[in-house]
py3Dmol code that shows the C-alpha trace and the ligand (Angstrom):
import py3Dmol

protein = """\
ATOM      1  CA  MET A   1     -14.904 -20.629  28.960  1.00  0.00           C
ATOM      2  CA  SER A   2     -16.731 -17.685  27.431  1.00  0.00           C
ATOM      3  CA  ASP A   3     -18.062 -17.190  23.925  1.00  0.00           C
ATOM      4  CA  GLU A   4     -15.468 -14.590  23.148  1.00  0.00           C
ATOM      5  CA  PRO A   5     -13.120 -15.808  20.409  1.00  0.00           C
ATOM      6  CA  VAL A   6      -9.465 -15.145  21.097  1.00  0.00           C
ATOM      7  CA  ILE A   7      -8.129 -16.903  18.007  1.00  0.00           C
ATOM      8  CA  GLU A   8     -10.004 -16.999  14.708  1.00  0.00           C
ATOM      9  CA  LEU A   9      -8.585 -18.648  11.605  1.00  0.00           C
ATOM     10  CA  ARG A  10     -10.570 -18.866   8.367  1.00  0.00           C
ATOM     11  CA  ARG A  11      -9.217 -21.004   5.559  1.00  0.00           C
ATOM     12  CA  ALA A  12      -5.795 -20.028   6.772  1.00  0.00           C
ATOM     13  CA  ALA A  13      -2.546 -21.374   5.335  1.00  0.00           C
ATOM     14  CA  PHE A  14       0.883 -20.859   6.883  1.00  0.00           C
ATOM     15  CA  GLY A  15       4.310 -21.716   5.565  1.00  0.00           C
ATOM     16  CA  TYR A  16       7.738 -20.597   4.510  1.00  0.00           C
ATOM     17  CA  GLU A  17       8.503 -18.569   1.396  1.00  0.00           C
ATOM     18  CA  ASP A  18       6.404 -20.163  -1.332  1.00  0.00           C
ATOM     19  CA  ARG A  19       5.662 -23.395   0.444  1.00  0.00           C
ATOM     20  CA  ALA A  20       2.464 -23.763   2.459  1.00  0.00           C
ATOM     21  CA  VAL A  21       3.010 -26.260   5.282  1.00  0.00           C
ATOM     22  CA  VAL A  22      -0.458 -26.142   6.856  1.00  0.00           C
ATOM     23  CA  GLY A  23      -3.596 -25.129   4.998  1.00  0.00           C
ATOM     24  CA  ASP A  24      -7.376 -25.024   5.062  1.00  0.00           C
ATOM     25  CA  ILE A  25      -7.330 -24.200   8.752  1.00  0.00           C
ATOM     26  CA  ASP A  26     -10.705 -23.172  10.149  1.00  0.00           C
ATOM     27  CA  LEU A  27     -10.364 -22.728  13.859  1.00  0.00           C
ATOM     28  CA  THR A  28     -12.043 -20.676  16.558  1.00  0.00           C
ATOM     29  CA  ILE A  29     -10.586 -20.811  20.053  1.00  0.00           C
ATOM     30  CA  ARG A  30     -12.554 -19.123  22.816  1.00  0.00           C
ATOM     31  CA  ARG A  31     -11.413 -17.547  26.049  1.00  0.00           C
ATOM     32  CA  GLY A  32     -10.674 -20.111  28.742  1.00  0.00           C
ATOM     33  CA  GLU A  33     -10.204 -23.074  26.442  1.00  0.00           C
ATOM     34  CA  VAL A  34      -7.226 -25.388  26.885  1.00  0.00           C
ATOM     35  CA  VAL A  35      -6.439 -26.752  23.453  1.00  0.00           C
ATOM     36  CA  ALA A  36      -3.908 -29.512  22.903  1.00  0.00           C
ATOM     37  CA  VAL A  37      -2.333 -29.557  19.448  1.00  0.00           C
ATOM     38  CA  LEU A  38      -1.326 -33.120  18.652  1.00  0.00           C
ATOM     39  CA  GLY A  39       0.106 -34.928  15.656  1.00  0.00           C
ATOM     40  CA  PRO A  40       3.150 -36.693  14.279  1.00  0.00           C
ATOM     41  CA  ASN A  41       6.508 -34.978  13.941  1.00  0.00           C
ATOM     42  CA  GLY A  42       6.726 -32.820  10.864  1.00  0.00           C
ATOM     43  CA  SER A  43       2.953 -32.511  10.485  1.00  0.00           C
ATOM     44  CA  GLY A  44       2.998 -28.731  10.888  1.00  0.00           C
ATOM     45  CA  LYS A  45       2.131 -28.131  14.551  1.00  0.00           C
ATOM     46  CA  SER A  46       4.949 -25.657  15.181  1.00  0.00           C
ATOM     47  CA  THR A  47       4.325 -23.926  11.861  1.00  0.00           C
ATOM     48  CA  LEU A  48       0.709 -23.392  12.880  1.00  0.00           C
ATOM     49  CA  VAL A  49       1.565 -22.120  16.356  1.00  0.00           C
ATOM     50  CA  LYS A  50       4.269 -19.821  15.015  1.00  0.00           C
ATOM     51  CA  GLY A  51       1.741 -18.588  12.482  1.00  0.00           C
ATOM     52  CA  LEU A  52      -0.399 -17.344  15.366  1.00  0.00           C
ATOM     53  CA  LEU A  53       2.567 -15.206  16.404  1.00  0.00           C
ATOM     54  CA  GLY A  54       3.200 -13.913  12.902  1.00  0.00           C
ATOM     55  CA  LEU A  55       6.495 -15.835  12.798  1.00  0.00           C
ATOM     56  CA  THR A  56       5.451 -17.960   9.839  1.00  0.00           C
ATOM     57  CA  GLU A  57       3.813 -16.381   6.857  1.00  0.00           C
ATOM     58  CA  LEU A  58       0.034 -16.285   6.467  1.00  0.00           C
ATOM     59  CA  GLN A  59      -0.250 -17.356   2.833  1.00  0.00           C
ATOM     60  CA  ALA A  60      -4.020 -17.579   2.486  1.00  0.00           C
ATOM     61  CA  GLY A  61      -7.175 -16.867   4.440  1.00  0.00           C
ATOM     62  CA  THR A  62      -7.569 -14.657   7.472  1.00  0.00           C
ATOM     63  CA  ALA A  63      -6.238 -14.921  10.996  1.00  0.00           C
ATOM     64  CA  ARG A  64      -6.976 -12.794  14.039  1.00  0.00           C
ATOM     65  CA  VAL A  65      -5.759 -12.961  17.619  1.00  0.00           C
ATOM     66  CA  LEU A  66      -7.691 -11.028  20.279  1.00  0.00           C
ATOM     67  CA  GLY A  67      -9.532  -9.292  17.463  1.00  0.00           C
ATOM     68  CA  ASN A  68      -6.328  -8.031  15.835  1.00  0.00           C
ATOM     69  CA  PRO A  69      -4.578  -9.191  12.675  1.00  0.00           C
ATOM     70  CA  ILE A  70      -1.910 -11.747  13.519  1.00  0.00           C
ATOM     71  CA  GLY A  71       1.565 -10.366  13.705  1.00  0.00           C
ATOM     72  CA  SER A  72       0.270  -6.909  14.720  1.00  0.00           C
ATOM     73  CA  ARG A  73       1.645  -5.484  17.931  1.00  0.00           C
ATOM     74  CA  PRO A  74      -1.558  -5.891  20.019  1.00  0.00           C
ATOM     75  CA  ALA A  75      -1.936  -9.480  18.816  1.00  0.00           C
ATOM     76  CA  ARG A  76       1.690 -10.247  19.551  1.00  0.00           C
ATOM     77  CA  ASN A  77       1.647  -8.570  22.963  1.00  0.00           C
ATOM     78  CA  GLY A  78      -1.410 -10.539  24.040  1.00  0.00           C
ATOM     79  CA  ILE A  79       0.389 -13.835  23.581  1.00  0.00           C
ATOM     80  CA  GLY A  80       2.928 -15.483  25.847  1.00  0.00           C
ATOM     81  CA  TYR A  81       4.969 -17.870  23.735  1.00  0.00           C
ATOM     82  CA  VAL A  82       6.896 -20.804  25.120  1.00  0.00           C
ATOM     83  CA  PRO A  83       9.115 -21.977  22.259  1.00  0.00           C
ATOM     84  CA  GLN A  84      10.730 -25.352  21.985  1.00  0.00           C
ATOM     85  CA  ARG A  85      13.869 -25.393  24.065  1.00  0.00           C
ATOM     86  CA  HIS A  86      16.335 -25.431  21.227  1.00  0.00           C
ATOM     87  CA  THR A  87      15.337 -21.879  20.420  1.00  0.00           C
ATOM     88  CA  LEU A  88      16.785 -20.840  23.781  1.00  0.00           C
ATOM     89  CA  ALA A  89      20.192 -21.536  22.291  1.00  0.00           C
ATOM     90  CA  SER A  90      22.661 -22.820  24.806  1.00  0.00           C
ATOM     91  CA  ALA A  91      24.934 -20.147  23.334  1.00  0.00           C
ATOM     92  CA  VAL A  92      22.844 -17.479  25.067  1.00  0.00           C
ATOM     93  CA  LYS A  93      24.886 -15.976  27.864  1.00  0.00           C
ATOM     94  CA  ALA A  94      22.253 -14.859  30.342  1.00  0.00           C
ATOM     95  CA  THR A  95      20.980 -15.732  33.771  1.00  0.00           C
ATOM     96  CA  ALA A  96      17.531 -17.155  34.374  1.00  0.00           C
ATOM     97  CA  THR A  97      16.527 -13.783  35.823  1.00  0.00           C
ATOM     98  CA  GLU A  98      17.694 -11.952  32.686  1.00  0.00           C
ATOM     99  CA  ILE A  99      15.736 -14.272  30.388  1.00  0.00           C
ATOM    100  CA  VAL A 100      12.562 -13.963  32.451  1.00  0.00           C
ATOM    101  CA  THR A 101      12.958 -10.185  32.652  1.00  0.00           C
ATOM    102  CA  MET A 102      12.659 -10.143  28.852  1.00  0.00           C
ATOM    103  CA  GLY A 103       9.041 -11.184  29.391  1.00  0.00           C
ATOM    104  CA  ARG A 104       8.379  -7.709  30.789  1.00  0.00           C
ATOM    105  CA  THR A 105       9.565  -5.969  27.620  1.00  0.00           C
ATOM    106  CA  VAL A 106       6.055  -5.893  26.156  1.00  0.00           C
ATOM    107  CA  ARG A 107       4.743  -4.169  29.286  1.00  0.00           C
ATOM    108  CA  THR A 108       7.522  -1.578  29.371  1.00  0.00           C
ATOM    109  CA  PRO A 109       7.027   1.749  27.570  1.00  0.00           C
ATOM    110  CA  TRP A 110       9.555   2.213  24.769  1.00  0.00           C
ATOM    111  CA  TRP A 111      10.299   5.712  26.031  1.00  0.00           C
ATOM    112  CA  ALA A 112      11.270   4.444  29.492  1.00  0.00           C
ATOM    113  CA  PRO A 113      13.315   1.276  28.922  1.00  0.00           C
ATOM    114  CA  TRP A 114      14.925   1.521  32.364  1.00  0.00           C
ATOM    115  CA  ARG A 115      11.533   0.703  33.877  1.00  0.00           C
ATOM    116  CA  ILE A 116      12.075  -2.921  32.948  1.00  0.00           C
ATOM    117  CA  ARG A 117      14.189  -3.137  36.092  1.00  0.00           C
ATOM    118  CA  SER A 118      11.584  -1.523  38.337  1.00  0.00           C
ATOM    119  CA  ALA A 119      11.029  -3.018  41.774  1.00  0.00           C
ATOM    120  CA  GLY A 120       7.604  -4.245  40.635  1.00  0.00           C
ATOM    121  CA  ASN A 121       9.065  -6.036  37.640  1.00  0.00           C
ATOM    122  CA  ARG A 122      11.882  -7.533  39.672  1.00  0.00           C
ATOM    123  CA  ALA A 123       9.318  -8.942  42.090  1.00  0.00           C
ATOM    124  CA  LEU A 124       7.233 -10.365  39.231  1.00  0.00           C
ATOM    125  CA  VAL A 125      10.304 -12.024  37.739  1.00  0.00           C
ATOM    126  CA  ARG A 126      11.344 -13.544  41.071  1.00  0.00           C
ATOM    127  CA  GLU A 127       7.852 -14.863  41.630  1.00  0.00           C
ATOM    128  CA  ALA A 128       7.536 -16.302  38.123  1.00  0.00           C
ATOM    129  CA  LEU A 129      10.773 -18.215  38.646  1.00  0.00           C
ATOM    130  CA  ALA A 130       9.618 -19.406  42.072  1.00  0.00           C
ATOM    131  CA  VAL A 131       6.286 -20.594  40.659  1.00  0.00           C
ATOM    132  CA  VAL A 132       8.022 -22.923  38.191  1.00  0.00           C
ATOM    133  CA  GLY A 133      10.355 -24.221  40.910  1.00  0.00           C
ATOM    134  CA  LEU A 134      13.485 -22.289  39.939  1.00  0.00           C
ATOM    135  CA  GLY A 135      13.607 -19.945  42.915  1.00  0.00           C
ATOM    136  CA  THR A 136      17.083 -21.122  43.867  1.00  0.00           C
ATOM    137  CA  LEU A 137      18.577 -20.880  40.384  1.00  0.00           C
ATOM    138  CA  THR A 138      17.718 -17.284  39.520  1.00  0.00           C
ATOM    139  CA  ASP A 139      21.333 -16.188  39.055  1.00  0.00           C
ATOM    140  CA  HIS A 140      22.472 -19.278  37.191  1.00  0.00           C
ATOM    141  CA  ASP A 141      23.612 -18.997  33.598  1.00  0.00           C
ATOM    142  CA  VAL A 142      20.854 -20.695  31.550  1.00  0.00           C
ATOM    143  CA  ALA A 143      23.468 -22.587  29.533  1.00  0.00           C
ATOM    144  CA  THR A 144      24.356 -24.504  32.706  1.00  0.00           C
ATOM    145  CA  LEU A 145      20.752 -25.563  33.367  1.00  0.00           C
ATOM    146  CA  SER A 146      19.283 -28.890  32.298  1.00  0.00           C
ATOM    147  CA  GLY A 147      16.921 -29.096  29.347  1.00  0.00           C
ATOM    148  CA  GLY A 148      13.874 -29.308  31.566  1.00  0.00           C
ATOM    149  CA  GLN A 149      15.061 -26.387  33.668  1.00  0.00           C
ATOM    150  CA  GLN A 150      15.615 -24.277  30.552  1.00  0.00           C
ATOM    151  CA  ARG A 151      12.086 -25.068  29.484  1.00  0.00           C
ATOM    152  CA  ARG A 152      10.804 -23.891  32.858  1.00  0.00           C
ATOM    153  CA  VAL A 153      12.783 -20.653  32.433  1.00  0.00           C
ATOM    154  CA  LEU A 154      10.904 -20.067  29.169  1.00  0.00           C
ATOM    155  CA  ILE A 155       7.591 -20.785  30.868  1.00  0.00           C
ATOM    156  CA  ALA A 156       8.486 -18.294  33.608  1.00  0.00           C
ATOM    157  CA  ARG A 157       9.298 -15.708  30.938  1.00  0.00           C
ATOM    158  CA  ALA A 158       5.824 -16.162  29.434  1.00  0.00           C
ATOM    159  CA  LEU A 159       4.209 -15.982  32.894  1.00  0.00           C
ATOM    160  CA  ALA A 160       6.043 -12.752  33.660  1.00  0.00           C
ATOM    161  CA  SER A 161       4.558 -11.063  30.600  1.00  0.00           C
ATOM    162  CA  ARG A 162       1.031 -11.753  31.905  1.00  0.00           C
ATOM    163  CA  PRO A 163      -0.555 -12.441  28.564  1.00  0.00           C
ATOM    164  CA  GLU A 164      -4.153 -13.368  27.839  1.00  0.00           C
ATOM    165  CA  VAL A 165      -3.181 -16.265  25.592  1.00  0.00           C
ATOM    166  CA  PHE A 166      -0.382 -18.764  26.134  1.00  0.00           C
ATOM    167  CA  LEU A 167       1.066 -20.668  23.193  1.00  0.00           C
ATOM    168  CA  MET A 168       3.286 -23.424  24.472  1.00  0.00           C
ATOM    169  CA  ASP A 169       5.347 -25.680  22.237  1.00  0.00           C
ATOM    170  CA  GLU A 170       6.066 -28.890  24.152  1.00  0.00           C
ATOM    171  CA  PRO A 171       6.168 -27.239  27.602  1.00  0.00           C
ATOM    172  CA  THR A 172       6.479 -30.519  29.498  1.00  0.00           C
ATOM    173  CA  ALA A 173       9.022 -32.243  27.249  1.00  0.00           C
ATOM    174  CA  GLY A 174      12.143 -33.140  29.194  1.00  0.00           C
ATOM    175  CA  VAL A 175      10.602 -31.867  32.422  1.00  0.00           C
ATOM    176  CA  ASP A 176      10.671 -34.452  35.212  1.00  0.00           C
ATOM    177  CA  ARG A 177       7.392 -35.877  36.426  1.00  0.00           C
ATOM    178  CA  GLY A 178       7.340 -33.885  39.653  1.00  0.00           C
ATOM    179  CA  HIS A 179       7.817 -30.599  37.853  1.00  0.00           C
ATOM    180  CA  GLN A 180       5.289 -31.598  35.203  1.00  0.00           C
ATOM    181  CA  GLN A 181       2.756 -31.682  38.026  1.00  0.00           C
ATOM    182  CA  VAL A 182       3.933 -28.259  39.132  1.00  0.00           C
ATOM    183  CA  LEU A 183       3.446 -26.920  35.596  1.00  0.00           C
ATOM    184  CA  VAL A 184      -0.012 -28.483  35.323  1.00  0.00           C
ATOM    185  CA  ALA A 185      -0.950 -26.742  38.591  1.00  0.00           C
ATOM    186  CA  VAL A 186       0.379 -23.440  37.237  1.00  0.00           C
ATOM    187  CA  MET A 187      -1.580 -23.895  34.006  1.00  0.00           C
ATOM    188  CA  ARG A 188      -4.742 -24.705  35.922  1.00  0.00           C
ATOM    189  CA  ARG A 189      -4.478 -21.493  37.905  1.00  0.00           C
ATOM    190  CA  LEU A 190      -3.896 -19.506  34.712  1.00  0.00           C
ATOM    191  CA  VAL A 191      -7.099 -20.909  33.219  1.00  0.00           C
ATOM    192  CA  GLU A 192      -9.028 -20.202  36.413  1.00  0.00           C
ATOM    193  CA  ARG A 193      -7.923 -16.611  36.065  1.00  0.00           C
ATOM    194  CA  GLY A 194      -9.176 -16.301  32.516  1.00  0.00           C
ATOM    195  CA  ALA A 195      -6.217 -17.275  30.348  1.00  0.00           C
ATOM    196  CA  THR A 196      -6.494 -19.349  27.176  1.00  0.00           C
ATOM    197  CA  LEU A 197      -3.912 -22.071  26.555  1.00  0.00           C
ATOM    198  CA  VAL A 198      -2.842 -23.625  23.268  1.00  0.00           C
ATOM    199  CA  VAL A 199      -0.339 -26.378  23.921  1.00  0.00           C
ATOM    200  CA  VAL A 200       1.568 -28.434  21.372  1.00  0.00           C
ATOM    201  CA  THR A 201       2.325 -31.704  23.098  1.00  0.00           C
ATOM    202  CA  HIS A 202       3.254 -35.322  22.694  1.00  0.00           C
ATOM    203  CA  GLU A 203       2.349 -35.855  26.324  1.00  0.00           C
ATOM    204  CA  LEU A 204      -1.403 -35.524  26.441  1.00  0.00           C
ATOM    205  CA  ASP A 205      -1.442 -37.816  29.470  1.00  0.00           C
ATOM    206  CA  ALA A 206       0.478 -35.234  31.517  1.00  0.00           C
ATOM    207  CA  LEU A 207      -2.167 -32.599  30.741  1.00  0.00           C
ATOM    208  CA  ALA A 208      -5.190 -34.863  30.560  1.00  0.00           C
ATOM    209  CA  ASP A 209      -7.156 -33.250  33.382  1.00  0.00           C
ATOM    210  CA  LEU A 210      -6.711 -29.819  31.937  1.00  0.00           C
ATOM    211  CA  VAL A 211      -7.249 -30.147  28.204  1.00  0.00           C
ATOM    212  CA  THR A 212     -10.776 -29.328  27.051  1.00  0.00           C
ATOM    213  CA  ARG A 213     -10.221 -29.853  23.350  1.00  0.00           C
ATOM    214  CA  ALA A 214      -7.745 -31.650  21.136  1.00  0.00           C
ATOM    215  CA  ILE A 215      -6.725 -30.758  17.617  1.00  0.00           C
ATOM    216  CA  VAL A 216      -4.768 -33.240  15.565  1.00  0.00           C
ATOM    217  CA  VAL A 217      -2.615 -31.842  12.771  1.00  0.00           C
ATOM    218  CA  SER A 218      -1.614 -34.381  10.179  1.00  0.00           C
ATOM    219  CA  GLY A 219      -0.219 -33.788   6.743  1.00  0.00           C
ATOM    220  CA  GLY A 220      -0.693 -30.046   7.150  1.00  0.00           C
ATOM    221  CA  ARG A 221      -4.440 -30.263   7.832  1.00  0.00           C
ATOM    222  CA  ILE A 222      -6.581 -30.458  10.968  1.00  0.00           C
ATOM    223  CA  SER A 223      -7.731 -34.070  10.949  1.00  0.00           C
ATOM    224  CA  HIS A 224      -9.519 -34.050  14.305  1.00  0.00           C
ATOM    225  CA  ASP A 225     -11.030 -31.305  16.433  1.00  0.00           C
ATOM    226  CA  GLY A 226     -12.981 -32.359  19.488  1.00  0.00           C
ATOM    227  CA  PRO A 227     -12.805 -33.879  22.944  1.00  0.00           C
ATOM    228  CA  PRO A 228      -9.362 -35.265  23.782  1.00  0.00           C
ATOM    229  CA  GLN A 229     -10.798 -38.655  24.700  1.00  0.00           C
ATOM    230  CA  ASP A 230     -11.994 -39.075  21.104  1.00  0.00           C
ATOM    231  CA  VAL A 231      -8.478 -38.934  19.671  1.00  0.00           C
ATOM    232  CA  ALA A 232      -7.513 -42.371  18.397  1.00  0.00           C
ATOM    233  CA  PRO A 233      -4.043 -43.392  19.584  1.00  0.00           C
ATOM    234  CA  HIS A 234      -2.874 -44.096  16.029  1.00  0.00           C
ATOM    235  CA  GLU A 235      -3.550 -40.451  15.111  1.00  0.00           C
ATOM    236  CA  VAL A 236      -0.790 -39.252  17.371  1.00  0.00           C
ATOM    237  CA  ASP A 237       2.741 -40.468  17.484  1.00  0.00           C
ATOM    238  CA  HIS A 238       3.927 -40.667  21.058  1.00  0.00           C
ATOM    239  CA  ILE A 239       7.480 -39.813  21.924  1.00  0.00           C
ATOM    240  CA  HIS A 240       8.962 -40.608  25.276  1.00  0.00           C
ATOM    241  CA  HIS A 241      11.359 -38.053  26.630  1.00  0.00           C
ATOM    242  CA  GLU A 242      13.977 -38.669  29.229  1.00  0.00           C
ATOM    243  CA  GLY A 243      13.491 -37.187  32.673  1.00  0.00           C
ATOM    244  CA  GLU A 244      15.283 -33.912  33.282  1.00  0.00           C
ATOM    245  CA  ASP A 245      17.139 -34.782  36.465  1.00  0.00           C
ATOM    246  CA  ALA A 246      16.648 -36.302  39.848  1.00  0.00           C
ATOM    247  CA  ARG A 247      17.277 -33.219  41.941  1.00  0.00           C
ATOM    248  CA  PRO A 248      14.836 -32.426  44.732  1.00  0.00           C
ATOM    249  CA  ARG A 249      12.170 -29.995  43.692  1.00  0.00           C
ATOM    250  CA  SER A 250      11.227 -26.805  45.358  1.00  0.00           C
ATOM    251  CA  PRO A 251       7.765 -26.317  46.824  1.00  0.00           C
ATOM    252  CA  VAL A 252       5.187 -24.351  44.820  1.00  0.00           C
ATOM    253  CA  PRO A 253       4.534 -21.003  46.446  1.00  0.00           C
ATOM    254  CA  THR A 254       0.809 -20.630  46.895  1.00  0.00           C
ATOM    255  CA  THR A 255       0.789 -16.935  47.645  1.00  0.00           C
ATOM    256  CA  PHE A 256       1.413 -15.801  44.116  1.00  0.00           C
ATOM    257  CA  LEU A 257       0.606 -16.920  40.651  1.00  0.00           C
ATOM    258  CA  PRO A 258       0.758 -14.697  37.621  1.00  0.00           C
ATOM    259  CA  THR A 259      -2.693 -13.593  36.732  1.00  0.00           C
ATOM    260  CA  THR A 260      -4.223 -12.351  33.541  1.00  0.00           C
ATOM    261  CA  GLY A 261      -6.327  -9.859  35.438  1.00  0.00           C
ATOM    262  CA  GLY A 262      -5.212  -7.050  37.694  1.00  0.00           C
ATOM    263  CA  PRO A 263      -2.248  -4.755  37.145  1.00  0.00           C
ATOM    264  CA  ARG A 264      -0.109  -5.448  34.137  1.00  0.00           C
TER     265      ARG A 264
END
"""
ligand_1 = """\
27
ADP
P 5.842 -30.276 13.793
O 5.850 -29.131 14.733
O 4.507 -30.929 13.655
O 6.912 -31.292 14.085
P 6.824 -28.360 11.861
O 5.794 -27.315 11.775
O 8.055 -28.098 12.659
O 6.145 -29.734 12.324
O 7.318 -28.733 10.412
C 6.406 -28.979 9.349
C 7.150 -28.881 8.032
O 7.641 -27.556 7.878
C 8.330 -29.818 7.913
O 8.314 -30.351 6.613
C 9.515 -28.903 8.090
O 10.607 -29.372 7.326
C 9.006 -27.592 7.519
N 9.692 -26.463 8.157
C 9.791 -26.229 9.488
N 10.492 -25.097 9.726
C 10.856 -24.610 8.503
C 11.603 -23.459 8.048
N 12.113 -22.574 8.937
N 11.756 -23.287 6.715
C 11.235 -24.150 5.829
N 10.528 -25.257 6.177
C 10.337 -25.487 7.497
"""
view = py3Dmol.view(width=600, height=400)
view.addModel(protein, "pdb")
view.setStyle({"model": 0}, {"cartoon": {"style": "trace"}})
view.addModel(ligand_1, "xyz")
view.setStyle({"model": 1}, {"stick": {}})
view.zoomTo()
view.show()
């Protein structure tokens, strides 16, 4: 962790139209931190995370990402977002490769859109899928994949964009235990290479070794901000998700992991 703030919120409020859902948010997240965002359903976790992307409205205060106003292009392009699965509508007709290729859009010049299919990008996309254990399903229609597999497609898409900050909304939900371990290993390597992770989760246990700080959102306010071991169990409502499937998992390639340094 360095002292450099990557996310800075001052008395920020986010919401929809006229209704503020979360407010009074003072939060500084520094490079290399792994922040778990915890709290009961409906408390405003997703609204807060989407606010960091400029997807929910900043209704009060100030908010900057990587030194830029939230919602601005440089702020947006510095973030890899892993949405909840239901936003990858099963109606989407696309292969895993096509979805992950979308992650390269932010690194492709607008005046040369064909470059998204460059050999370099194709290799990055293949590797991102392999890293999350989907190397054999690259050409499968995402609608035919299990919930946990779809979630791993979205994680691969974020990896392929090589962002400095990852915002992940329930990345391990519905992912079987073996692949959860794979994802934790991927996340660890990202942090080692200088990324910052903000992870909404009901499964703190799955990420316990990794998380350096826990924020509890309740009733639209931050009610706890500190070491994860200090979070009282009653502050967080735990939800148990079903396993994704019992299929054998693919090995994690060790030769490649997306990095936040190096070529983009
Ligand atoms: P959490 O992620 O903690 O479950 P959310 O941020 O999804 O909570 O929801 C917090 C509140 O915001 C809820 O009352 C929810 O109804 C409301 N909300 C969520 N999405 C929208 C939306 N698109 N428009 C209006 N209200 C919303």
